[in-house]
N, C-alpha and C positions, 0 to 999 in steps of 0.2 A: 502494499500500498505506499509507502514511502516515496514509489517511483510516479505515483498518482498525480495528476493536477501540476505537472509543470510547465504547462503549454494551454493555451487557448483549445488548442485540439486533443489535448487529454484533460480537459477541466474537468472536475468531480461535479458531477449532477447531483444538487441538492433537491431532495423529493418532500417540498412542503408547500403547504397550500397558502400560508401566511408568511410574512416578512418576520415577525417575531420568532416563530417557529424556525424558518429558515437559516435566521444566523446564528439561533442557540446551535443549531446542526452543524453548521461550519466549524465553531469553535469545539464542538463535542468532537467531530473528527479531529482536529488538530490534535485535541488532547488524547485521543486514543492511539493516536500515530507517533507523536513526537512528546508526548508527556503532559507535565501539567503546568499552564499557564503562570507566567511569571516567576516561577522554578525554572522548570526545562528548557522555555522558550517564552519571549517577551514579543507582543506585537509592536513594529515598529512604524508601519503605515498600512493603509488599506485605500482602494481605488475601485470606483466604478468604471466600467468599460462596456460600451455598446458597441458589439460588432457582429456583421452578419444577420442581423435581426434579433440577434441574443443579447442577454445581457450577462455582465460577471462579473464577481467580486474578485478582487487580487489583493489577497495578504501577503505582506512583507513579514516574516518572523526572524529573530535573531536569537542564537542560542548562548549560551554562558562562553562558550570559546570564541564568540563573536562574529563565526559562522552566519550566512544569512541564506534565508530559503523563500522563494516565492511561489504561492500557492494559489492557481485558478479554479473557482468555484463557478458553476454554469446554474446563474440563479433566475434563469428566464421563468420558471414555472411560477415564483411566487414575488419577482420584482414588482413594486408598485402595489401591492396587495396587503391590506393591515386588517386586523380583526379588531373590531371596535367592543369594547367592553363598556356593559351598562351597570 
């Protein structure tokens, strides 16, 4: 799984109905693969990219040894959809 998400072509498909759920799933995937946030890795930056009619979150993470990694998530399924709580 550590080889997934290295590019748009290999983006991790986030299967969520709403943005809140989708964003949580992105971080859950990173924690599962790379360890605990702010211990094993730190978020450096996050970008939104629209390409080929799809929407992508690009997360830049850094490890304690200062190595960095870019992870692409395809968020097309939930992009712009929010669950309204009453």
